[in-house]
C-alpha positions as CSV (number, residue, x, y, z in Angstrom):
1,M,-12.6,25.3,-30.0
2,S,-9.0,24.9,-29.1
3,Y,-7.4,21.6,-30.1
4,G,-4.5,21.9,-27.7
5,A,-2.0,22.3,-30.5
6,P,-1.4,24.8,-33.4
7,F,-4.0,24.5,-36.1
8,D,-1.6,23.2,-38.8
9,D,0.1,20.8,-36.4
10,Y,-3.2,19.4,-35.3
11,Y,-4.4,18.6,-38.9
12,R,-1.0,17.3,-39.8
13,R,-1.3,14.8,-36.9
14,L,-4.9,14.2,-37.7
15,I,-4.3,13.2,-41.3
16,M,-1.4,11.0,-40.3
17,A,-3.5,9.2,-37.8
18,A,-6.4,8.9,-40.3
19,A,-4.1,7.6,-43.0
20,A,-2.5,5.1,-40.6
21,A,-5.9,3.9,-39.5
22,S,-6.9,3.3,-43.1
23,G,-3.7,1.5,-43.9
24,Q,-2.4,4.1,-46.4
25,E,1.3,4.9,-47.0
26,Q,2.5,8.4,-46.2
27,E,5.1,10.7,-47.7
28,H,6.1,14.3,-47.1
29,S,4.9,16.9,-49.6
30,R,7.6,19.1,-51.0
31,E,5.0,21.8,-51.7
32,T,4.4,22.6,-48.1
33,N,6.4,22.6,-44.8
34,F,3.7,21.5,-42.3
35,Y,1.6,18.8,-43.9
36,W,2.2,15.1,-44.3
37,W,0.1,14.0,-47.2
38,P,-0.9,10.3,-47.7
39,Q,0.2,8.9,-51.0
40,P,-2.8,8.1,-53.3
41,Q,-3.4,4.4,-53.5
42,Q,-3.7,2.4,-56.7
43,H,-7.0,0.8,-57.5
44,Q,-7.2,-2.6,-56.0
45,A,-8.6,-5.9,-57.1
46,P,-12.1,-6.8,-55.9
47,S,-12.2,-7.8,-52.2
48,A,-14.6,-9.2,-49.7
49,S,-15.4,-5.6,-48.6
50,G,-17.0,-5.0,-52.0
51,L,-14.5,-2.4,-53.3
52,G,-13.9,-3.3,-56.9
53,S,-11.1,-2.4,-59.2
54,G,-13.2,0.3,-60.8
55,Q,-13.9,2.1,-57.5
56,A,-11.7,4.8,-56.1
57,P,-10.5,4.7,-52.5
58,P,-12.3,6.9,-49.9
59,S,-11.4,10.6,-50.2
60,Y,-9.3,12.3,-47.6
61,E,-12.3,14.3,-46.4
62,A,-14.2,11.1,-45.8
63,I,-11.2,9.5,-43.9
64,V,-10.9,12.6,-41.7
65,K,-14.6,12.7,-41.1
66,A,-14.7,9.1,-40.1
67,Y,-11.7,9.5,-37.9
68,L,-13.2,12.5,-36.1
69,E,-16.5,10.6,-35.5
70,K,-14.5,7.8,-33.9
71,Y,-11.9,9.9,-32.1
72,P,-13.5,13.4,-31.5
73,P,-11.0,16.2,-30.8
74,T,-10.2,17.1,-27.2
75,N,-10.9,20.7,-26.1
76,G,-7.5,21.6,-24.5
77,E,-9.1,24.4,-22.4
78,D,-11.8,22.0,-21.1
79,T,-9.2,19.4,-20.3
80,G,-7.1,21.8,-18.4
81,R,-10.1,23.0,-16.5
82,R,-11.2,19.5,-15.7
83,R,-7.7,18.7,-14.5
84,D,-7.7,21.7,-12.2
85,E,-11.2,20.7,-11.0
86,D,-10.0,17.2,-10.2
87,V,-7.0,18.5,-8.3
88,N,-9.1,21.0,-6.4
89,E,-11.6,18.2,-5.6
90,H,-8.8,16.0,-4.3
91,E,-7.5,18.8,-2.1
92,A,-11.0,19.6,-0.9
93,S,-11.6,15.9,0.0
94,K,-8.5,16.2,2.3
95,R,-10.2,19.0,4.2
96,R,-13.8,17.7,4.3
97,M,-14.4,15.9,7.6
98,V,-16.5,12.7,7.8
99,Q,-17.2,10.2,10.4
100,W,-15.5,6.8,10.5
101,R,-16.2,4.5,13.5
102,G,-17.2,7.5,15.6
103,N,-14.2,9.6,14.8
104,Y,-14.0,12.6,12.5
105,V,-11.3,12.2,9.8
106,S,-10.7,13.7,6.4
107,E,-12.7,12.3,3.5
108,T,-9.5,10.9,1.8
109,E,-8.4,9.3,5.1
110,A,-11.8,7.8,5.6
111,K,-11.6,6.2,2.2
112,A,-8.2,4.6,3.1
113,L,-9.4,3.5,6.5
114,R,-12.5,1.8,5.0
115,H,-10.2,0.1,2.4
116,V,-7.8,-1.2,5.0
117,F,-9.9,-1.9,8.1
118,D,-13.4,-2.4,6.8
119,D,-12.8,-4.1,3.5
120,M,-9.5,-5.7,4.7
121,K,-7.8,-5.1,1.4
122,D,-4.1,-4.7,0.4
123,H,-2.6,-6.4,3.4
124,F,0.3,-8.7,3.6
125,G,-0.4,-12.4,3.9
126,H,0.5,-15.9,2.8
127,N,-0.7,-16.8,-0.7
128,L,-2.2,-13.4,-1.1
129,P,-1.6,-11.0,-4.1
130,D,1.0,-8.4,-3.6
131,P,-0.7,-5.4,-2.0
132,D,-1.0,-2.2,-4.1
133,V,0.8,0.0,-1.6
134,C,4.1,1.8,-1.2
135,A,5.8,2.8,2.1
136,V,7.3,6.2,2.7
137,L,9.3,7.6,5.6
138,K,7.7,10.7,7.0
139,G,10.9,12.0,8.5
140,L,13.5,11.4,11.2
141,S,13.6,13.0,14.6
142,H,16.0,12.8,17.5
143,L,14.3,12.4,20.9
144,G,17.2,13.6,23.0
145,G,19.1,11.5,25.4
146,G,22.5,13.2,25.5
147,R,25.0,11.6,23.3
148,D,22.6,9.0,22.0
149,T,22.7,8.8,18.2
150,I,19.4,6.9,17.6
151,W,16.9,8.6,15.3
152,E,13.3,7.6,14.9
153,G,10.9,8.0,12.0
154,E,7.3,6.9,11.3
155,L,6.2,5.2,8.1
156,D,3.1,6.0,6.0
157,F,1.5,3.8,3.4
158,I,0.1,5.1,0.2
159,Y,-2.7,2.9,-1.2
160,N,-3.9,3.0,-4.8
161,I,-7.7,2.9,-4.3
162,G,-9.5,3.1,-7.6
163,G,-6.7,5.2,-9.1
164,E,-6.6,7.6,-6.2
165,R,-3.5,7.6,-3.9
166,C,-4.6,7.6,-0.3
167,R,-2.1,8.0,2.5
168,L,-2.5,6.2,5.8
169,A,-0.4,5.4,8.8
170,Y,-1.6,1.8,9.0
171,V,-0.9,-1.5,7.3
172,G,-2.4,-5.0,7.7
173,M,-0.7,-8.4,8.0
174,E,-1.9,-11.9,8.5
175,I,-0.4,-13.0,11.8
176,C,-0.8,-15.4,14.8
177,L,-1.1,-13.4,18.0
178,D,0.4,-15.2,21.1
179,L,-1.7,-14.6,24.2
180,T,-0.3,-17.4,26.2
181,P,1.1,-16.3,29.6
182,K,4.8,-15.7,30.0
183,L,5.7,-16.7,33.5
184,V,9.4,-17.5,32.9
185,Q,11.7,-16.8,35.9
186,N,15.3,-15.9,35.7
187,E,18.1,-17.6,37.7
188,R,17.2,-15.6,40.8
189,G,13.6,-16.7,40.7
190,R,12.2,-13.3,39.7
191,P,9.5,-13.2,37.0
192,M,10.5,-12.1,33.6
193,L,8.4,-10.6,30.7
194,R,6.3,-8.9,33.4
195,D,4.7,-6.5,30.9
196,Y,3.8,-9.2,28.5
197,G,0.2,-8.8,27.4
198,K,0.1,-5.2,28.7
199,S,2.6,-3.2,26.6
200,W,3.7,-5.9,24.1
201,V,3.0,-9.3,22.7
202,Y,4.7,-11.8,20.3
203,A,3.2,-12.1,16.8
204,Y,4.2,-14.9,14.4
205,L,4.1,-14.8,10.6
206,P,5.6,-16.7,7.7
207,E,9.1,-15.8,6.9
208,I,8.2,-15.1,3.3
209,T,5.6,-12.5,4.4
210,M,8.2,-10.7,6.5
211,L,10.6,-10.7,3.6
212,K,7.9,-9.1,1.4
213,V,7.2,-6.4,4.1
214,K,11.0,-5.6,4.2
215,Q,11.2,-5.4,0.5
216,Y,8.4,-2.9,0.3
217,I,9.9,-0.7,3.0
218,R,13.4,-0.9,1.4
219,A,11.9,0.1,-2.0
220,G,9.9,3.0,-0.5
221,T,12.5,4.4,1.9
222,G,15.9,3.2,0.6
223,W,16.9,1.7,4.0
224,E,17.7,-1.9,4.5
225,I,15.9,-3.5,7.4
226,S,18.0,-5.3,10.1
227,E,17.1,-8.5,11.8
228,E,17.0,-6.9,15.2
229,G,13.7,-7.7,17.0
230,I,12.9,-10.3,14.3
231,F,13.4,-13.9,15.6
232,Q,13.6,-16.7,13.1
233,D,12.6,-20.3,13.3
234,P,14.1,-22.0,10.3
235,N,12.5,-25.3,11.1
236,C,9.0,-23.9,10.7
237,N,9.8,-21.0,8.2
238,L,8.3,-18.6,10.7
239,V,9.4,-15.4,12.3
240,A,8.4,-13.8,15.6
241,I,8.2,-10.1,16.2
242,E,7.7,-8.1,19.3
243,A,4.5,-6.1,18.8
244,M,4.3,-3.0,21.0
245,M,0.9,-1.9,22.3
246,H,-0.5,1.4,23.7
247,D,-1.7,1.3,27.3
248,G,-4.6,3.6,26.8
249,T,-3.2,6.6,28.6
250,Q,-2.3,8.6,25.5
251,Q,-3.4,6.3,22.7
252,P,-6.2,3.8,22.7
253,K,-5.5,0.2,23.5
254,P,-5.5,-2.1,20.5
255,S,-8.9,-3.6,19.9
256,F,-9.6,-7.3,19.7
257,S,-12.4,-8.6,17.4
258,V,-13.7,-12.2,16.9
259,V,-15.4,-13.7,13.9
260,E,-19.2,-14.0,14.2
261,D,-19.8,-17.0,12.0
262,Y,-17.2,-19.7,12.5
263,D,-18.7,-21.7,9.6
264,A,-18.0,-19.0,7.1
265,T,-15.2,-19.5,4.6
266,D,-14.4,-15.9,3.8
267,F,-13.3,-13.4,6.5
268,R,-12.2,-10.6,4.1
269,N,-14.2,-7.7,5.6
270,S,-14.9,-6.3,9.0
271,S,-18.6,-7.1,8.9
272,S,-17.7,-10.7,9.8
273,F,-16.2,-9.6,13.1
274,T,-17.4,-8.2,16.4
275,R,-15.2,-6.2,18.8
276,I,-15.1,-7.8,22.3
277,G,-12.6,-5.5,24.0
278,S,-8.9,-4.6,23.9
279,V,-6.0,-7.1,23.5
280,Q,-5.0,-6.4,27.1
281,T,-8.5,-7.3,28.3
282,V,-8.7,-10.5,26.3
283,Y,-5.3,-11.5,27.6
284,Q,-6.6,-11.6,31.1
285,D,-9.3,-14.1,30.1
286,T,-7.9,-17.5,30.8
287,D,-10.1,-19.0,28.1
288,Q,-8.5,-16.7,25.5
289,Q,-4.9,-17.4,26.6
290,Q,-4.0,-19.2,23.4
291,I,-2.5,-18.4,20.0
292,H,-5.0,-16.6,17.7
293,R,-4.8,-16.5,13.9
294,G,-6.1,-13.5,12.1
295,I,-5.2,-10.0,10.7
296,G,-3.2,-7.5,12.7
297,F,-3.2,-3.8,11.8
298,F,0.0,-2.0,12.7
299,C,1.7,1.3,12.8
300,L,5.3,0.9,11.7
301,S,8.3,3.0,12.5
302,V,12.1,2.7,12.1
303,E,15.1,3.4,14.3
304,I,18.4,4.4,12.7
305,D,21.8,4.8,14.4
306,G,23.3,8.0,13.0
307,S,26.6,9.6,13.4
308,S,25.5,12.2,16.0
309,S,22.5,13.5,17.8
310,T,22.5,16.8,15.8
311,V,23.0,15.6,12.2
312,R,20.1,13.8,10.6
313,P,21.3,10.4,9.3
314,V,21.6,9.9,5.6
315,R,22.0,6.4,4.1
316,G,25.5,5.8,3.0
317,A,27.0,8.7,5.0
318,K,30.1,8.1,7.1
319,G,29.3,6.8,10.6
320,V,25.6,6.0,9.7
321,D,24.4,2.5,10.1
322,D,23.4,0.9,6.8
323,E,20.3,-0.8,8.3
324,A,17.2,0.4,10.1
325,T,15.4,-1.4,12.9
326,L,11.7,-1.9,12.3
327,I,9.3,-1.3,15.1
328,F,5.8,-2.7,15.1
329,T,2.9,-1.2,17.1
330,L,-0.3,-3.2,17.1
331,I,-3.4,-1.1,16.6
332,S,-6.1,-3.7,16.1
333,F,-6.5,-7.5,15.7
334,S,-9.3,-9.5,14.1
335,T,-9.2,-13.3,14.7
336,W,-11.0,-16.1,13.0
337,G,-9.9,-18.7,15.5
338,I,-7.2,-20.3,17.5
339,T,-4.4,-22.5,16.2
340,D,-2.5,-25.3,17.9
341,S,0.0,-25.8,15.1
342,I,2.4,-23.2,16.5
343,A,4.2,-23.7,19.8
344,P,4.5,-20.4,21.7
345,I,7.7,-18.8,22.8
346,V,8.4,-19.6,26.4
347,F,11.6,-17.5,26.9
348,N,12.8,-14.3,25.3
349,T,16.2,-15.6,24.1
350,P,16.7,-17.8,22.2
351,P,13.2,-18.1,20.7
352,Y,12.1,-21.7,20.0
353,Y,8.5,-22.2,19.4
């Protein structure tokens, strides 16, 4: 058996640990270069343990034997093999495909999807524990547009699920979703916010929750998050964000789910909810044109103003903006009811609600 260290070094450390465990003093033997020998103890007075003054302390062999029984040696080769097997198993789980809600995804991604969407864990919310997740920037790309210097990048979120780091493109937040109609007209009588409820909606959340989200993104990416697209109401300690929505042509429309048991007190998993359609469909229902409180699941991306359209922006570089603009795309929303404690935005600027 290999102990993962040279034979003499192993026993040197073993005797040191055994002696420390038994409370003996240690000193270096001048007769050898690689052993630390414990100093023999003097006989002690009688104690509660029954060791009298006429009894000798346990032998070193007995100490080592007892230590080995309590802390058996680790086979270094087996440890290395098990570590390799764990790594291979993790890589294999990324390739194995399983079903989640009718779609085939990798086993690792399915674990993260169940954790976030089904179990509704590690999302940002008021009076909730800090989520065990970190944000990472997948990369920046320039989408063209001539001399435009705006670069875009998507965020991924790495969740710690039972000690396994699972990467996912989604994050959950407790929000209030504003499905009230926006029929504001400009000075010429033309309707504004015409695409409201189709391609975007307002979402409200506590200012402290938004601050926490920005802190996580700054810690994970290094970029400060600007206030662009985040409207504050200092009177209510709330912020409003513009949540983008897919229209269903290339990506599915965001789903809308309602709680089944309105008398329940805990809505912390998806089994409490039933999908009734997309957000766009619900918006067309006049009975649902209210402000709904629940959990929104988002994809997040950033926009950064660089120095040119050909050089990838680096934070702190000359000509590069110090702040990134955060873009929210709503993927799914689960509501546990409506709220009348928040007045909706009735005009895009300035936002008072």
